[in-house]
Residue, then its C-alpha position, 0 to 999 in steps of 0.5 A: m032302422s026307423e024311417r028316414p027323417r023328413h028332409s032328404g036334400l031333394n026337391p019333393c016337387n021333382l020326385d015324380k020325374d026321372p031323376p037327373l044323372f051325374k058323373f063321379r070319378y074313381v080310380d082303378a087298380c091300374g091308376h086309371v080314372h073312370e067316370k060312373e053315371t048315377s042318379v041323384s036319388t041315390l045317396i051319392r050325389p052333388f052337394q051345393i054350398g052357396p054357389h058352389r056345386l060339388a061333384n059329390n057329397l063326400i068331404l075331407a075333414p080339416m085336420a091340423g098337421i094333416t090336411d095340407r095342400p098336398f093331401r087335399t089335392l090327393c084326396r080331391r083327385l081320388g074322389a073327395g068332392l071338397a077338402v077343407a084346409e087345416m084350421v088357422a088362428a083368427n089372431t092374424a098376429l100369429w100368421g108370421s110363422r112358416k107353418s101358418l104361411r104354408r097353411l094359408d098358401y092356396r096358390d094353384e089349388s083347384g077350387p072350391i077352396s074351403a079355409q077353416i078359422v078358429g077363435s073366440d073374438p067376433a071382430q078377429m074372426a071376421e078379419a081372418a075370414r076377409l083375409n082368407v078370401e083375399l088369399g083365395a078361399h072360396i068358402i070360410d069354415i068356422n071351427m067350433g068343434c076342436p076339443a084340444k085343451k089349448v084351443c078350449r083354454v082360450a074359449a075357442g073351438s068346442a068351448l064356444l058351445r057353452d056360450e050360445t050368445r057368443v056363437a051368434r055374435i061370431l057367426e053374424a060377424v063372419v057372415a057379414a064380413v065376406a061375400v062367400p059362403v060361411t060354413l060351421k063345424i061343431r060337436t053335439g055339445w060340451s058334454p053328454a049332459e049339455r048337448n045343445a047342437v039343435r039350438i046351435a043349428r038354429i042359431a046357424r040357420e038364422s045367422g046365414i050359415a050355408a052348411l053345418t057339419v056335426h061331429g057325433r061326439t061331445r067335447a067330453c067324449t074321447y074317440g074311444t066313445p062311439a059317435e052317436y047320430d040321434t042328435l044329427r037326426a034331431i037337427r035334420a027333423f027340426v032345422d032346415i039347414p044343409l047338414i054334413a055328418n061326421g064321426d066314425i065313417a070309415s066305409a061305404q057301409d058306414a056312410r050308407r047307415v049314417l046317411d039313411y039314419t040321420g037324413a044328412d045331405a053329406i058326410m065328412i071323413g077325417r081319421a079314416a082317410q089317414g093312409r087311405p086317401w082313396i077312401f072317397g072313391d071307395i065310398a062313392a062306388g059303394l053308395a052308387s051300388g056299383p062294382v067294388h072299388p079295386s082298393e076296397s077288395p081284399n087283394a088290392p094290388r100294392h103297386w097301386i098303393k105304391d104309386i099313390l104313396r110316391e105321389h104323396l111323398e114327392s108332393l110333400y117334399a116339393f111343397h114343404g121342402d126336404y127338411a119339413g117334408v121328411r118329418i111331415a111324411r113320417k106319420h103318413i108313411a106309418w099310416y099307409c103301412r100300418h096293416l102290413p107285417g113288420a110295420a111297427r119295426f119299419r116305423d122305428t126305422i123310417n123315423t130316423i131317416e133325414s134324407a127325402s130320397e132315402q125316405l122315399r126309397l125305403a117306403l117304396a121298398f117296404l111295400d115291395r116286400d113279400h107281404d101277404d096281400y095288402a090288408r084292408p082295415 
C-alpha cells in the first residue's frame, strides 16, 4: 500500500524519544487474564476521548438488540477499550417502554459509558443527551449512520448526511448541552454518487466533536458491498479530528491493513463480534505482534468457549429476566455455534425452548458434542 497518511495519532515532538509502554489485557485458553506490555508506537495503543483515556483503541460498535449491558460488559472484559450502548431515540416520549428503560440502564457498569442517541431535531437531541448524562453516561455518541428504513424515513440516521445544515445544528446543540465529550458515527455518504464524509468531518471538527467514527459504506450500499477506506484516508489527510474506522474488520490482519492505510486512530468492530466477544483480545494480541491468542488458533478449546457462553447467557437472564433473556439469547447462541457441524438443526431446536435453565443446558451440551475442533470464521 502507499505511504501512511500524515496524521498518525502520535506527537511528532516525541518521536526521537523512547516510546512509553502501556499494558493491555487478553484472556488465555484457560480463562486466565494476562497483561502484555507494548509500545505506543505500535498500532495497538491507548485512545483518548475528551478526558477519558481508554486502555486501547478497539471499540465495540453500537448494535440495536445486541450491545446491551451484558454484552458490553463481556466485550470489555475480553479486551475492548470501549463498548458503545444501543441507540436510543431522542424523542423521550418513547422512553417508557421496557426495552428503552433497559437500554438506558447504566447502573453498575464500569466506565467510561458511551450512550448513543438518534434523531433529527436539534432540541430533542440536546435534551436526550442531557438526560443520558444524568443517567450515568460519560460520552454521548450521535448516530448519523443507521441505514434502517424506519430511521431514515424520519430524516434521522444516515438520512441526515443529505442535510449538512441540519447536521451542524444538531452537533452544535448537543455539544452545547452537555459537559461530556460528544462523538459522531456516520457513513461515507448517502450513496456512492453523494459521498460527503470529508465535509461532514469538517463540520464535526468545527462543532467540537471529540471523535468521529466512519463506516466505510454509503447508506445505499448493502453489507454485500465491501467497505471502502479511501474516504477515511481522505478525512485523515484533510481534517484534524480523532478518527475511528469501521466496516469489514474481523481479524488482526484486517485491523492492521485498515489502520495502516487510513491512518485512523482506532477501529470499531460490530458484526464480527457477534458470537466472538473475544475478538478484541485476538486483535490486540495480533497488533502488538505478540503470540497468537489462544482463541485465534485453529484448535481453540471448546471449554473456553463454553465458559464465555455460560457467562453471557447467565448475565442475559439476570439482566432481562428469564422470559426476555431466553429470547434475546437465541441469536447469540446461534452465533456462538454457527461454525459447528449441525448448527442449523440445533438452532431450530434451541429457538423452541422457553426455559432459561433448559436453554443453557442444551447450549452447553451442544458445545460438548464430539465435533471437530472449534472452527474459526
